C-alpha positions as CSV (number, residue, x, y, z in Angstrom):
1,X,-0.1,0.0,0.0
2,X,1.3,3.6,-0.9
3,X,2.6,5.6,1.9
4,X,1.4,9.2,2.2
5,X,3.4,11.6,4.1
6,X,2.9,15.5,4.9
7,X,5.8,18.0,5.0
8,X,5.2,21.3,6.3
9,X,8.5,23.3,5.9
10,X,8.7,27.0,7.1
11,X,10.8,29.6,5.3
12,X,12.0,32.9,6.4
13,X,10.4,35.0,3.7
14,X,7.5,37.0,2.7
15,X,8.8,38.0,-0.5
16,X,6.3,36.9,-3.2
17,X,8.8,36.4,-5.8
18,X,10.9,34.1,-3.5
19,X,7.8,32.4,-2.4
20,X,6.6,31.5,-5.9
21,X,10.3,30.4,-6.7
22,X,10.0,28.1,-3.6
23,X,6.6,26.8,-4.7
24,X,7.7,25.8,-8.1
25,X,10.4,23.6,-6.6
26,X,7.7,21.5,-5.0
27,X,5.1,21.7,-7.9
28,X,7.7,20.1,-10.4
29,X,8.3,16.9,-8.4
30,X,6.2,14.1,-9.6
31,X,3.8,12.3,-7.2
32,X,4.2,15.6,-4.7
33,X,1.1,17.5,-4.3
34,X,1.0,21.1,-3.1
35,X,-1.9,21.6,-0.8
36,X,-1.4,25.2,1.0
37,X,0.8,27.9,1.5
38,X,0.5,31.0,3.8
39,X,2.8,33.9,4.1
40,X,2.8,37.6,5.7
41,X,4.9,40.4,6.4
42,X,4.5,40.7,10.3
43,X,5.9,37.3,10.9
44,X,8.0,37.3,7.6
45,X,7.5,33.7,7.2
46,X,6.2,31.3,4.5
47,X,4.6,28.0,5.8
48,X,4.0,25.4,3.1
49,X,2.0,22.1,3.1
50,X,2.4,19.2,0.7
51,X,2.0,15.5,0.4
52,X,3.2,12.5,-1.6
53,X,5.1,9.3,-1.1
54,X,8.2,9.0,0.8
55,X,10.6,9.6,-2.4
56,X,8.8,12.5,-3.9
57,X,8.2,14.3,-0.7
58,X,11.9,13.9,0.4
59,X,12.9,15.4,-3.1
60,X,10.3,18.2,-2.9
61,X,11.8,19.2,0.4
62,X,15.2,18.9,-0.6
63,X,14.5,21.0,-3.7
64,X,12.7,23.8,-2.1
65,X,15.1,24.0,0.7
66,X,18.1,24.4,-1.6
67,X,16.0,27.2,-3.5
68,X,15.4,29.1,-0.2
69,X,19.0,28.9,0.7
70,X,19.9,30.4,-2.5
71,X,17.6,33.3,-2.3
72,X,17.2,34.1,1.4
73,X,19.9,36.2,3.1
74,X,19.2,36.0,6.9
75,X,21.6,38.8,7.6
76,X,18.8,41.0,6.1
77,X,15.7,39.2,7.6
78,X,13.5,40.7,10.5
79,X,10.3,39.0,11.7
80,X,8.4,38.4,15.0
81,X,8.4,34.9,14.9
82,X,11.4,33.0,16.4
83,X,13.5,31.4,13.9
84,X,17.1,29.9,13.2
85,X,17.4,30.2,9.4
86,X,16.3,30.6,5.9
87,X,14.8,27.1,6.0
88,X,13.7,27.3,9.6
89,X,11.8,24.2,10.4
90,X,10.9,20.9,8.3
91,X,8.6,18.5,9.8
92,X,7.5,15.4,8.4
93,X,4.0,13.9,9.4
94,X,2.6,10.5,8.8
95,X,-0.8,10.4,7.1
96,X,-1.9,7.3,5.4
97,X,-0.1,3.8,5.6
98,X,3.1,5.7,6.8
99,X,4.5,5.6,10.4
100,X,6.2,7.7,12.7
101,X,9.2,5.9,12.3
102,X,9.1,6.3,8.6
103,X,9.1,10.1,9.2
104,X,11.9,9.8,11.3
105,X,14.0,8.3,8.8
106,X,12.8,10.7,6.2
107,X,13.9,13.7,8.6
108,X,17.4,12.2,9.3
109,X,17.7,11.7,5.3
110,X,16.7,15.0,4.6
111,X,19.1,16.7,7.4
112,X,22.1,14.5,6.2
113,X,21.6,15.5,2.5
114,X,21.1,19.0,2.9
115,X,24.0,19.3,5.4
116,X,26.5,17.4,3.3
117,X,25.6,19.2,0.0
118,X,25.0,23.0,1.4
119,X,27.0,23.0,4.4
120,X,24.2,24.1,6.7
121,X,23.9,22.9,10.2
122,X,20.9,20.7,10.8
123,X,19.1,20.1,14.4
124,X,16.8,17.1,14.7
125,X,13.8,17.7,16.7
126,X,10.5,16.2,18.0
127,X,10.2,12.3,17.5
128,X,13.6,12.6,15.4
129,X,15.4,14.3,18.2
130,X,18.8,12.7,19.3
131,X,18.6,14.4,22.9
132,X,15.9,14.9,25.2
133,X,16.1,18.6,25.2
134,X,15.7,18.8,21.3
135,X,12.1,17.1,21.4
136,X,11.1,20.8,22.3
137,X,11.6,23.2,19.5
138,X,11.7,26.1,21.6
139,X,15.0,24.8,23.2
140,X,16.5,24.2,19.8
141,X,15.6,27.9,18.8
142,X,17.1,29.4,22.0
143,X,19.1,32.6,20.9
144,X,17.4,32.6,17.5
145,X,19.5,33.4,14.5
146,X,21.3,36.4,16.1
147,X,22.6,34.2,18.9
148,X,23.2,31.0,16.7
149,X,27.0,31.6,16.2
150,X,27.3,31.5,20.0
151,X,24.8,28.9,21.0
152,X,26.3,26.5,18.3
153,X,29.4,26.4,19.9
154,X,28.1,25.7,23.5
155,X,28.8,21.9,24.9
156,X,25.3,19.9,24.0
157,X,24.2,22.2,21.5
158,X,26.2,20.7,18.4
159,X,24.0,20.2,15.3
160,X,23.4,16.6,14.5
161,X,24.6,17.1,10.8
162,X,26.8,19.7,9.3
163,X,29.3,22.0,10.3
164,X,29.4,23.6,13.8
165,X,29.0,27.1,12.7
166,X,26.1,28.6,10.9
167,X,25.6,29.0,7.1
168,X,26.9,32.6,6.4
169,X,23.5,33.5,4.9
170,X,21.2,30.6,5.7
171,X,21.8,30.2,9.3
172,X,20.6,26.6,10.5
173,X,17.8,24.4,9.8
174,X,15.7,22.2,12.2
175,X,14.1,19.1,10.9
176,X,11.9,16.4,12.5
177,X,8.8,14.1,12.7
178,X,5.8,14.7,14.6
179,X,1.9,14.1,14.3
180,X,-0.7,16.4,13.0
181,X,-0.6,19.9,14.6
182,X,-3.1,22.8,14.4
183,X,-1.7,26.3,13.8
184,X,-4.3,28.6,15.2
185,X,-3.9,32.3,15.8
186,X,-6.4,34.6,17.6
187,X,-6.7,38.4,17.1
188,X,-6.9,40.8,20.0
189,X,-8.5,44.2,19.8
190,X,-5.5,46.1,21.3
191,X,-2.3,47.4,20.1
192,X,-0.8,47.0,23.5
193,X,1.8,44.1,23.1
194,X,2.5,43.8,26.7
195,X,-1.0,42.7,27.3
196,X,-0.8,40.3,24.4
197,X,2.3,38.8,25.9
198,X,0.7,38.1,29.1
199,X,-2.3,36.5,27.5
200,X,0.0,34.4,25.4
201,X,2.0,33.3,28.5
202,X,-1.1,32.3,30.3
203,X,-1.8,29.8,27.5
204,X,1.5,28.5,26.6
205,X,1.8,25.1,28.1
206,X,5.5,25.4,29.6
207,X,4.3,28.6,31.5
208,X,1.3,27.0,33.0
209,X,-1.3,27.1,30.3
210,X,-2.8,24.2,28.4
211,X,-1.3,21.0,27.4
212,X,0.8,20.7,24.1
213,X,0.2,24.4,23.4
214,X,2.8,27.0,22.3
215,X,1.7,30.5,22.1
216,X,3.5,33.9,21.4
217,X,2.4,37.4,21.1
218,X,2.9,39.4,17.9
219,X,2.0,43.0,16.7
220,X,-0.1,43.7,13.4
221,X,0.2,47.2,13.0
222,X,-1.5,47.6,9.7
223,X,-4.6,46.1,11.4
224,X,-4.3,48.0,14.6
225,X,-4.2,44.7,16.7
226,X,-2.2,42.2,18.2
227,X,-2.1,38.3,17.7
228,X,-1.7,35.3,19.9
229,X,-0.1,32.8,17.4
230,X,-0.5,29.3,18.7
231,X,0.7,25.9,17.8
232,X,-1.6,23.0,19.3
233,X,0.5,19.8,19.3
234,X,-2.7,17.5,20.1
235,X,-5.9,18.9,19.3
236,X,-7.5,15.7,20.8
237,X,-6.1,16.5,24.2
238,X,-6.6,20.2,24.0
239,X,-9.6,21.2,21.7
240,X,-9.8,24.5,19.9
241,X,-12.7,25.5,21.7
242,X,-10.9,25.1,25.1
243,X,-7.9,27.2,23.6
244,X,-10.3,29.9,22.5
245,X,-12.1,30.2,25.6
246,X,-8.9,30.5,27.9
247,X,-7.6,33.2,25.4
248,X,-11.1,35.1,26.0
249,X,-11.0,34.8,29.7
250,X,-7.4,35.9,29.9
251,X,-7.9,38.7,27.6
252,X,-11.0,39.8,29.5
253,X,-9.0,40.5,32.6
254,X,-7.7,43.5,30.5
255,X,-10.8,44.5,28.9
256,X,-9.4,43.3,25.6
257,X,-11.8,41.6,23.1
258,X,-11.2,38.9,20.6
259,X,-11.6,40.2,17.2
260,X,-11.1,37.6,15.0
261,X,-9.1,34.1,14.4
262,X,-7.4,32.1,11.7
263,X,-5.8,29.0,10.8
264,X,-2.1,28.8,9.7
265,X,-2.1,26.1,7.4
266,X,-4.7,23.2,7.0
267,X,-7.1,22.1,9.7
268,X,-8.2,18.4,10.6
269,X,-12.1,17.8,10.1
270,X,-12.1,16.3,13.6
271,X,-10.8,19.6,15.2
272,X,-13.6,21.5,13.5
273,X,-16.1,19.0,14.6
274,X,-15.1,19.3,18.3
275,X,-15.8,22.9,17.9
276,X,-19.3,22.6,16.4
277,X,-20.1,19.9,19.1
278,X,-19.0,22.2,21.8
279,X,-20.8,25.6,20.5
280,X,-23.9,24.2,19.0
281,X,-24.5,21.6,21.7
282,X,-24.7,18.8,19.1
283,X,-24.1,15.5,21.0
284,X,-23.6,13.3,18.0
285,X,-21.6,14.3,15.3
286,X,-19.3,11.9,13.6
287,X,-17.6,11.9,10.0
288,X,-20.2,9.9,8.6
289,X,-22.6,12.6,9.3
290,X,-20.8,15.1,7.2
291,X,-22.3,15.0,3.6
292,X,-18.8,15.5,1.9
293,X,-17.5,12.6,3.6
294,X,-20.4,10.5,3.1
295,X,-20.4,11.2,-0.7
296,X,-16.8,10.4,-0.7
297,X,-17.1,7.0,0.9
298,X,-20.0,6.3,-1.3
299,X,-18.1,7.1,-4.6
300,X,-15.1,4.8,-3.3
301,X,-17.4,2.0,-3.0
302,X,-19.0,2.2,-6.4
């Protein structure tokens, strides 16, 4: 049975020309299918999602990373999202007939080949981590790009592949394997970044917040608001409605309203069904009650 893997590389750019060049490297790989991409100026970050079999996903990930290294100069990069390099993070996610072990091997193959061919230091994280601390991507990103040249030389912080010094323009890359994650951002009706940081801290798992949630605050001046950018590592343990309600409670302490929300990348159907069950008070809602799913299953059986 054919294995299907998802790759969600994050690149440090919001230049439309660079974005298109990176996407084209993915489109031209046979059996790789580009699903989604988002980018913006305030994070100065491109998030891409594509799927395919193991070989096509690995080749598309390598080709897009090579193009990004050629076009992005981290010495000129500014952005609110934590990052280590031009190709900041490359996670592999098992979808259909693939295992986490398959994705760990893909992550190691990607990291090894990128480091050997292009002299970029590569760190393994998540399920592919070679040391316990590196399971947490926040630990890997400590110091960010600006502090990388010092952090990389500290004992215990050597890269898993490549040189023990940053690439002169591309910094370093983090690669790993993980389960499906939800990128969920909530917009606050305030320009007070300090308030937004307090709200983010109250939600962030490592600061006493919700399980498997990483949160940060960002300023969006063109929209006169701030944003709580979140990554929900296990939406089954911590459903979206619980995240939204806690953000609402914490923001309410400062008289700040929620003015909108957005997903970064694709979202699992089950995560949306959980939200519908909670807010609509629907007790029985399963996938086979969704008309598109029911039609798809019926067509597959004909």
